[in-house]
C-alpha positions as CSV (number, residue, x, y, z in Angstrom):
1,M,19.8,22.4,57.0
2,N,18.9,18.9,57.2
3,R,16.6,19.1,54.2
4,I,19.5,20.5,52.6
5,V,22.0,18.1,53.3
6,A,19.5,15.5,52.5
7,F,18.8,16.8,48.9
8,A,22.4,17.5,48.3
9,G,22.7,13.6,49.5
10,A,19.9,12.4,47.3
11,L,21.7,14.2,44.1
12,V,24.8,12.7,44.7
13,L,23.2,9.4,44.6
14,V,21.3,10.0,41.8
15,G,24.2,11.5,39.8
16,A,26.4,8.5,40.6
17,W,23.7,6.4,39.3
18,A,23.2,8.3,36.1
19,A,27.0,8.2,35.5
20,A,27.3,4.3,35.8
21,A,24.0,4.2,33.7
22,G,25.8,6.4,31.1
23,A,29.0,4.2,31.2
24,D,27.0,1.4,30.6
25,E,25.4,2.7,27.8
26,A,28.5,3.7,26.3
27,K,29.8,0.0,26.0
28,A,27.9,-1.0,23.4
29,P,27.9,1.2,20.5
30,I,24.8,1.6,18.5
31,R,25.0,1.3,14.8
32,A,22.8,1.8,11.8
33,S,21.7,-1.9,11.3
34,M,21.2,-2.3,15.0
35,L,18.6,0.5,14.7
36,L,16.8,-0.4,11.8
37,S,16.2,-3.7,13.1
38,V,14.2,-2.1,15.9
39,L,12.4,0.0,13.8
40,S,11.6,-2.5,10.9
41,P,8.5,-4.1,11.0
42,I,8.3,-7.8,11.4
43,S,7.9,-9.7,8.2
44,E,7.4,-13.6,7.9
45,S,9.9,-15.9,6.4
46,R,9.8,-16.4,2.7
47,D,9.0,-20.2,3.2
48,A,6.2,-19.2,5.7
49,A,4.4,-17.1,3.3
50,F,4.7,-19.2,0.5
51,D,3.1,-22.4,2.8
52,R,0.4,-19.7,3.8
53,A,-0.3,-18.4,0.2
54,M,-0.6,-22.4,-0.9
55,K,-3.2,-23.4,1.5
56,E,-5.4,-20.1,1.1
57,S,-8.4,-20.7,-2.1
58,G,-7.7,-18.6,-4.7
59,P,-10.0,-16.1,-6.8
60,P,-13.6,-17.5,-7.8
61,A,-13.3,-19.2,-11.2
62,R,-14.6,-16.4,-14.1
63,R,-17.3,-17.3,-16.8
64,P,-15.4,-17.0,-20.1
65,D,-18.4,-15.4,-21.3
66,G,-20.2,-12.1,-20.9
67,E,-23.4,-11.9,-19.0
68,V,-25.5,-9.2,-21.1
69,Q,-27.3,-6.7,-19.6
70,P,-30.8,-5.5,-20.4
71,D,-29.1,-1.9,-22.2
72,G,-26.8,-4.3,-24.4
73,S,-23.8,-3.9,-22.5
74,I,-21.7,-6.8,-21.8
75,R,-20.7,-7.7,-18.0
76,Y,-16.8,-9.4,-18.0
77,G,-17.0,-9.8,-14.2
78,S,-16.5,-6.6,-12.8
79,V,-15.7,-5.0,-16.1
80,T,-19.1,-3.9,-18.3
81,I,-18.2,-3.2,-21.7
82,T,-20.6,-0.4,-23.6
83,V,-20.4,-0.3,-27.7
84,R,-22.4,2.6,-29.0
85,N,-23.3,3.2,-32.6
86,P,-23.3,6.8,-33.0
87,C,-25.9,6.6,-36.0
88,P,-29.5,6.0,-35.7
89,P,-30.2,2.2,-37.6
90,G,-31.1,2.9,-41.1
91,I,-29.2,6.4,-41.5
92,H,-26.0,6.8,-42.4
93,Y,-24.4,10.2,-42.4
94,E,-21.6,11.2,-44.5
95,P,-20.0,14.4,-44.1
96,P,-20.3,17.5,-46.6
97,S,-17.6,18.2,-48.1
98,L,-15.6,21.4,-48.3
99,P,-16.2,24.2,-49.7
100,G,-14.1,24.8,-53.1
101,R,-13.5,20.8,-53.4
102,V,-14.8,18.9,-55.9
103,R,-16.9,15.6,-55.0
104,K,-15.3,12.3,-56.8
């Protein structure tokens, strides 16, 4: 019987504490702006970001002229440009005229 009385007393104390804690939470309304400010990532201010960007070194300078590769393509930084001629040297291919058309 003592166990039941002790358990009931503990339940009453926990219930009273929970009610007091609930009443305390009810005093402060939760607004959407408060929830968003808690969940949003912390970002540095504009001035701090500008100062940090000014102190960092910029990207390396690019060479204005391209670098010719052994296969004839030209490399500009990380971009490679390849120009290919579909005709073999010395031979110029002209497509045949359509049937029934007069060649001028």
